Backbone as a ProteinNet text record, in pm:
[ID]
protein_1_A
[PRIMARY]
MNDGTFYRLDGRPAVRFERVYPHPPEGVWMAITDPEELLAWFPSRAVIEPAVGGSVSFSGDPHLEDTTGTVLAYEPPFRLAYTWGPDELHFELVPVGEAACKLVLTNFLSEENTAARNASGWTVCVGELDKLLAGTPGAGPHSDDVPPFQPIYDHCVAAGMPHGAPIPD
[TERTIARY]
-199.9	-187.7	-272.1	-258.4	-387.8	-308.7	-261.9	-183.3	-269.4	-420.4	-490.5	-556.9	-666.8	-689.9	-685.1	-694	-706.2	-820.9	-869.3	-1028.7	-964	-1073.9	-1072.3	-1210.5	-1161.2	-1293	-1275.4	-1381.3	-1452.9	-1312.6	-1280.1	-1156.9	-1049	-1029.2	-905.9	-814.5	-705.4	-657.5	-620.3	-623.9	-595.8	-573.9	-530.9	-508.6	-527.8	-577.1	-640.7	-662.7	-655.9	-596.2	-713	-741.5	-860.1	-805.6	-829.7	-774.9	-891.9	-912.9	-981.6	-913.6	-853.9	-775.2	-880.6	-818.4	-870.2	-868.9	-858.1	-799.1	-940.4	-980.7	-1066.3	-1014.4	-1076	-996	-855.5	-943.5	-808.5	-660.4	-689.8	-530.5	-477	-577.4	-496.5	-453.1	-552.6	-538.1	-346.9	-293.2	-166.5	-94.2	-87	1.5	-12.5	-116	-116.2	-41.2	-85	7.8	88	120.1	244	427.9	470.8	597.6	721.4	680.6	794.2	651	562.1	486.3	506.9	477	536.5	640.1	775.7	882.7	900.8	771.8	753.5	680	646.6	576	578.9	587.4	550.9	709.7	684.4	817.7	910.4	883.3	952	923.9	1039.1	955.3	909.7	796.5	687.3	634.8	664.5	597.3	494	385.9	214.4	186.5	180.9	141.6	-26.7	-82.7	-201.7	-307.4	-340.2	-471.9	-463.1	-567.4	-600.3	-498.6	-425.4	-345.4	-194.2	-183.9	-55.4	40	190.2	268.5	283.9	342.2	418	514	602.3	783	791.7	857.6	875.4	1032.6	1125.3	1269.4	1291.5	1440.6	1477.4	1447.9	1329.6	1317.3	1435.4	1509.6	1597.2	1605.9	1439.9	1421	1365.4	1347	1302.5	1387	1406.2	1422	1318.2	1381.9	1288.1	1245.6	1130.2	984.3	898.8	813.6	709.6	589	437.9	340	208.9	120.8	4.2	-118.5	-185.7	-257.7	-390	-503.4	-569.8	-692.9	-705	-797.5	-704.9	-788.4	-715.8	-894.9	-936	-1008.5	-1037	-909.1	-913.8	-1036.1	-1064.3	-974.6	-1029.6	-1076.6	-1117.7	-1098.9	-1029.5	-1003.2	-889.1	-790.4	-671.7	-580.5	-591.9	-538.2	-429.1	-328.9	-220	-170.1	-98.8	-35.4	111.5	144.5	280.3	343.8	409.8	508.2	355.6	311.5	245.9	86.3	106.3	-3.3	-69.7	-197.5	-251.4	-289.4	-235.4	-283	-391.9	-517.5	-659.9	-614.5	-683.3	-686.9	-816.9	-894.1	-999.6	-1074.8	-1066.8	-1095.5	-1213.2	-1306.9	-1474.3	-1452.8	-1500.8	-1559.3	-1634	-1606.9	-1635.1	-1677.5	-1803.5	-1817.3	-1774.9	-1779.9	-1688.4	-1572	-1484.8	-1350.5	-1265.7	-1300	-1218.1	-1269	-1186.3	-1163	-1172.1	-1215.9	-1157.5	-1077.8	-942.3	-851	-853.8	-897.8	-944.4	-747.9	-688.4	-581.9	-621.5	-585.7	-626.9	-487.6	-422	-334.7	-377.9	-409.4	-461.3	-337.5	-338.5	-216.8	-208.8	-125.4	-107.5	-56.2	3.9	3	-79.6	-163.7	-192.7	-119	13.6	89.1	202.9	193.8	225.8	191.5	35.7	-66.7	-9.2	99.4	139.9	232.7	345.6	460.6	430	352.8	284.9	237.7	80.9	33.3	166.9	250.4	354	393.7	443.4	502.6	440.9	317.8	249	181.3	173.3	157.8	258.4	414.5	471	471.9	429.8	429	292.3	174.2	52.4	114.5	180.4	217.1	305.4	378.9	432.5	349.8	282.5	147.3	63.4	17.2	-63.6	45.6	181	268.1	248	270.1	290	148	90	-107.8	-143.2	-53.8	-52.1	26.8	117.6	222.4	341.6	381.3	492.2	565.1	607	632.2	770.8	752.3	889.7	976.1	1094.5	1224.9	1209.7	1059.1	1016.3	1036.5	976.5	965.2	1047.6	1169.5	1337.4	1376.1	1360.2	1450.4	1454.9	1555.7	1575.5	1468	1363.6	1272.6	1146.2	1133.7	972.4	996.4	874.4	840.1	948	1006.7	1079.4	983.2	1014.2	919.7	894.5	972.4	949.5	813.9	845.5	699.5	583.6	551.5	471.8	408.1	541.7	504.5	424.1	511.9	471.5	312.6	266.6	106.9	37.8	68.1	-11.6	-10.5	90.9	80.7	-14.6	16.9	-75.4	-191.3	-238.9	-396.2	-443.2	-368	-403.9	-418.7	-336	-270.4	-236.3	-251.1	-166.6	11.9	86.1	201	307.6	416.5	543.5	589.6	549.7	628.6	789.4	914.4	1006.7	1044.2	1083.6	1074.7	1210.1	1226.7	1354.2	1439.3	1558.4	1706.5	1665.4
881	831.9	682.7	706.6	631.4	539.7	437.2	266.3	188.4	213.2	131.2	62.5	-27.4	-116.7	-306.2	-339.7	-515.8	-595.7	-646.5	-710.1	-868	-934.8	-1060.9	-1071.8	-1071.7	-1055.4	-1217.4	-1287.7	-1402.8	-1509.1	-1486.8	-1542.3	-1522.4	-1383.9	-1374.3	-1278.8	-1275.6	-1170.6	-1043.5	-930.8	-787.1	-675.2	-619.6	-448.4	-354.1	-285.6	-165.1	13.5	73.7	206.1	265.8	388.2	478.8	617.4	729.5	810.8	923.7	965.5	1097.2	1198.9	1188.4	1278.5	1388.5	1533.2	1613.4	1615.8	1513.9	1467.1	1393.4	1379.4	1279.7	1149.1	1029.6	875.9	876.2	952.3	906.4	994	1080.7	1148.3	1012	991.4	951.1	760.8	737	598.6	600.4	737	746.7	709.6	756.4	757.9	615.8	484.7	377	302.1	364.7	258.5	283.9	426.7	486.1	447.8	363.4	330.3	450.1	561.9	678.7	749.6	736.1	794	692.5	583.5	475.9	506.5	492.8	557.4	645	755.3	838.8	777.9	653.9	601.5	480.8	371.7	221.9	174.4	91.3	43.5	-27.9	-70.5	-153.7	-38.6	-80.9	-35.7	-110.5	-74.6	-174.8	-108.9	-221.6	-206.3	-314	-258	-315.2	-357.8	-476.8	-479.9	-479	-375.7	-318.9	-424.9	-524.1	-640.1	-735.2	-798.5	-897.5	-1026.7	-1084.2	-1172.1	-1143	-1011.2	-908.8	-966.4	-917.5	-935.3	-798.3	-801.3	-685.9	-684.3	-647.2	-686.9	-583.3	-631.1	-565.6	-525.6	-421.5	-475	-315.1	-356.8	-242.1	-200.2	-276.4	-284.9	-350.8	-280.5	-316.1	-442.9	-436.8	-575.3	-710.3	-684.3	-829.5	-852	-908.6	-1027.6	-929.2	-903	-869.1	-1020.4	-930.4	-1057.5	-1023.1	-1151.3	-1085.8	-1156	-1039.5	-1033.5	-1067.5	-1095	-1106.8	-982.5	-970.1	-838.8	-931.9	-939.5	-997.6	-918.5	-788	-697	-597.4	-533.8	-386.7	-345.5	-208.9	-157.8	-18.9	41.8	181.2	280.7	376	424.1	404.2	283.1	241.4	153.7	37.7	-70.7	-186.6	-207	-198.6	-350	-480.5	-558.1	-662.3	-699.6	-823.4	-885.6	-940.9	-1034	-979.1	-1012.8	-980.3	-1051.4	-1136	-1262.9	-1352	-1393.2	-1475.4	-1365	-1227.3	-1152	-1060.7	-1008.2	-911.4	-842.1	-687.9	-563.2	-523	-489.9	-425.7	-289.4	-219.7	-53.6	-21	60.8	89.6	226.7	299.5	470.3	448.4	558.5	616.7	722.6	753.6	898.2	971.1	1099.3	1175.7	1291.8	1331.2	1446.4	1426.2	1562.3	1552.8	1573.7	1615	1615.1	1573.5	1489.3	1397.7	1257	1156.8	1017.8	996.6	842.7	785.9	613.6	645.1	533.9	447.6	333.9	173.3	120	94.8	-5.6	-110.6	-256.6	-347.2	-449.1	-491.5	-572.4	-711.1	-801.4	-939.9	-1011.5	-1059.4	-1132	-1275.8	-1352.1	-1464.1	-1533.5	-1465.7	-1533.3	-1392.1	-1437.7	-1310.1	-1241.1	-1326.1	-1233.4	-1140.5	-1099.3	-994	-850.7	-902.9	-764.5	-638.3	-621.8	-530.9	-454.8	-538.9	-501.4	-446.7	-545.2	-464.7	-360.5	-299.9	-202.6	-132.9	-116.1	-22.3	15.6	-68	-30.2	37.8	-21.4	80.6	237.2	226.4	387.8	456.5	421.5	481	519.5	409.5	441.9	530.5	515.9	556.6	733.4	745.9	886.5	939.9	916	901.1	947.6	877.2	886.7	1006.9	1058.6	1185.2	1310	1293.1	1391.2	1401.2	1333	1320.8	1376	1321.3	1372.7	1531.7	1563.7	1715.8	1808.4	1744.8	1816.2	1839.9	1764.1	1806.9	1660.2	1585.5	1446.4	1442.7	1374.9	1310.5	1219.9	1211	1130.9	996.3	922.5	775.6	702.5	592.3	526.7	478.4	482.7	408.8	502.7	665.6	780.2	803.5	856.5	895.2	1019.4	1083.6	1162.6	1134	992.9	941.8	912.2	885.8	870.5	687.5	701.9	562.3	449.9	372.5	205	186.2	195.4	105.8	151.2	295.1	353.3	344.3	270.4	256.4	138.7	64.3	-80.2	-110	-30.6	-48.6	-8.5	78.1	127.4	51.4	-45.6	-105	-224	-298	-396.7	-353.6	-232.1	-179.8	-126.9	-154.5	-139.7	-249	-351.9	-514.2	-605.4	-548.3	-607.6	-734.3	-864.5	-944.8	-917.9	-997.4	-959.3	-1081.1	-1077.3	-1157.2	-1193.5	-1161.6	-1223.6	-1121.1	-1175.7	-1119.6	-1004.4	-871.8	-750.3	-757.1	-703.5	-698.4	-586	-570.2	-461.9	-342.2
1502.7	1391.7	1300.2	1186.3	1094	1049.9	1133.3	1091.1	1046.1	961.2	936.9	1034.1	1011.7	1044.7	1005.4	1135.5	1126.7	1104.7	1018.9	998.3	903	912	841.8	712	618.5	503.8	467.1	456.4	445.8	519.1	597.1	689.5	675.5	570	527.9	602.2	704.5	761.6	628.6	674.6	564.2	716	662.8	676.5	634.8	631.2	543.1	579.1	467.1	495.6	401.7	446.7	333.4	403.7	267.7	248.2	145.6	187.6	116.4	28	-127.6	-175.5	-232.3	-288.5	-294.3	-492.6	-527.4	-687.4	-733.7	-836.5	-890.7	-893.8	-924.9	-930.8	-1023.1	-1138.9	-1235	-1223.3	-1124.1	-1040.6	-989.1	-869.6	-801.3	-886.2	-957	-1039.4	-1111.3	-1155.8	-1205.3	-1070.7	-947	-842.8	-778.3	-835	-769.5	-885.9	-1000.8	-1155.5	-1200.4	-1214.6	-1273.9	-1226.2	-1286.9	-1185.8	-1173.6	-1201.2	-1143.2	-1064.4	-1055	-956.9	-816.7	-835	-775.2	-646.3	-736.9	-685.1	-568.8	-560.2	-485.6	-341.6	-339.7	-200.4	-182.4	-320.6	-254.9	-211.5	-170.1	-108.8	-234.2	-323.8	-452.7	-541	-619.9	-767.8	-830.1	-865.6	-954.9	-1100.9	-1151.9	-1270.8	-1334.6	-1406.9	-1353.5	-1534.1	-1542.6	-1702.1	-1698.2	-1757.1	-1751.7	-1799.3	-1756.7	-1774	-1667.4	-1651.6	-1565.3	-1632.4	-1490.3	-1568.7	-1594.3	-1599.9	-1662.6	-1510.1	-1568.7	-1458.1	-1411.9	-1256.7	-1165.2	-1130.6	-1155.9	-1119.7	-999.1	-944.5	-819.7	-789.7	-771.8	-750.5	-672.1	-594.4	-555.1	-422.9	-344.9	-182.3	-114.3	-37.2	37.1	141.4	166.5	248.4	187.2	63.4	-39.3	-120.6	-177.4	-323.2	-429.6	-532.4	-654.8	-692.8	-733.8	-746.8	-837.2	-891	-984.9	-908.3	-949	-899.6	-1017.9	-1002.7	-1098	-1115	-1178	-1159.9	-1201	-1055.9	-1000.9	-1080.8	-1092.6	-1098.8	-1223.5	-1309.7	-1352.3	-1416.7	-1346.7	-1371.8	-1381.2	-1456.3	-1456.9	-1494	-1414.2	-1253.8	-1141.9	-1108.2	-981.6	-944.4	-972.8	-946	-975.4	-854.9	-906.5	-786.1	-822.2	-737.1	-798.9	-691.7	-768.4	-631.7	-688.7	-588.3	-557.9	-429.5	-392.2	-291.8	-348.4	-283.7	-216.1	-106.1	-57.4	-70.3	-52.7	-1.3	-153	-101.9	-209.9	-161.1	-291.4	-274.4	-337.5	-255.6	-339.7	-346.6	-448.3	-383.4	-514.3	-412	-472.8	-444.8	-579	-579.1	-578.2	-480.7	-490.2	-463.8	-621.7	-609.7	-510.3	-461.8	-388.8	-419.9	-429.8	-487.6	-654.3	-670.8	-816.6	-874.4	-739.4	-761.2	-675.6	-622.1	-473.5	-519.4	-443.7	-425.9	-308.6	-264.6	-165.7	-210.5	-140.7	-179.7	-78.2	-120.6	-17	-51.4	62	3	124.2	49.3	195.1	129.3	233.8	214.8	283.8	182.4	230.8	268	382.4	409.7	397.1	413.1	445.4	546.3	631.4	737.3	834.5	949.4	1029.5	1135.3	1165.8	1256.6	1148.9	1023.1	957.8	951.6	1018.3	1037.8	1097	1234.2	1237.5	1195.1	1168.7	1030.8	929.3	864.6	733.2	760	865.5	875.8	888.2	988.6	993.7	865.4	811.9	664.1	550.7	557.1	490.5	556.3	648.2	753.2	675	671.5	625.3	471.2	378.9	258.6	245.4	291.8	276	308.9	386.5	434.1	328.3	240.2	142.9	33.2	2.8	-76.5	-53.2	73.2	123.1	36.2	70	76.8	-113.6	-203.4	-336.3	-379.7	-362.2	-381.9	-347.8	-207.7	-170.8	-298.6	-377.7	-417.4	-415.5	-265.6	-163.2	-189.1	-257.3	-252.9	-181.5	-82.4	12.3	-98.9	-6.6	-59.9	-82.8	-14.1	-53.2	54.1	92.7	213.7	282.9	206.2	263.5	289.7	325.4	318.4	471.7	502.1	658.6	715.7	595.2	653.8	669.8	706.8	711.3	914	931.5	1066.8	1086.4	1208.3	1225.3	1225.5	1225.9	1192.6	1346.3	1460.1	1557.9	1640.3	1654	1722.2	1656.4	1553.4	1442	1484.7	1470.7	1479.6	1637.3	1757.4	1853	1874.9	1840.5	1827.3	1784.7	1631.5	1615.3	1680.6	1783	1848.9	2005.1	2043.3	2164.6	2082.3	1989.2	1926.1	1915.8	1913	1923.9	1782	1680.4	1569.9	1599.5	1523.5	1544	1489.5	1540.4	1564.2	1561.8	1587	1581.9	1466.5	1329.6	1180.2	1220	1152.2	1172.9	1142.2	1185.6	1095.4	1005.6	902.8	826.8	938.6	913	940.7	863.6
[MASK]
+++++++++++++++++++++++++++++++++++++++++++++++++++++++++++++++++++++++++++++++++++++++++++++++++++++++++++++++++++++++++++++++++++++++++++++++++++++++++++++++++++++++++

């Protein structure tokens, strides 16, 4: 399993995922910014105002209230960051050769004990992103055809990730 990595950057707890895709950054940029493409893999409907200081509206996640975040970085097609509740999401796209790129997704956590929970959720979501970018989109991270959450969570805990935050039903 690729359940992400827990680490601290400048004392801030975070979980990080890395994937290499056979697409240039521009193709993956669409998957992380276009509201319709985000529906295939992101846990909420997200609409991003394309500018630093812009708003990000999140809705439709069955586990969270609708909310609004703020764009912290917007550098197409290489860097995007925004707040989501008390957390931050950072996306970096690094070219690999002429026709591929590496995606680095970092979730900076407001509470360290959310690491295993968030890493488990992002494992499911990034798996759906993998399907989308392979040309075979799934039914989304809240569908019945994704891996069950609990075994992923148990794996993250066994790997030593901080845990203990409440897990939504």
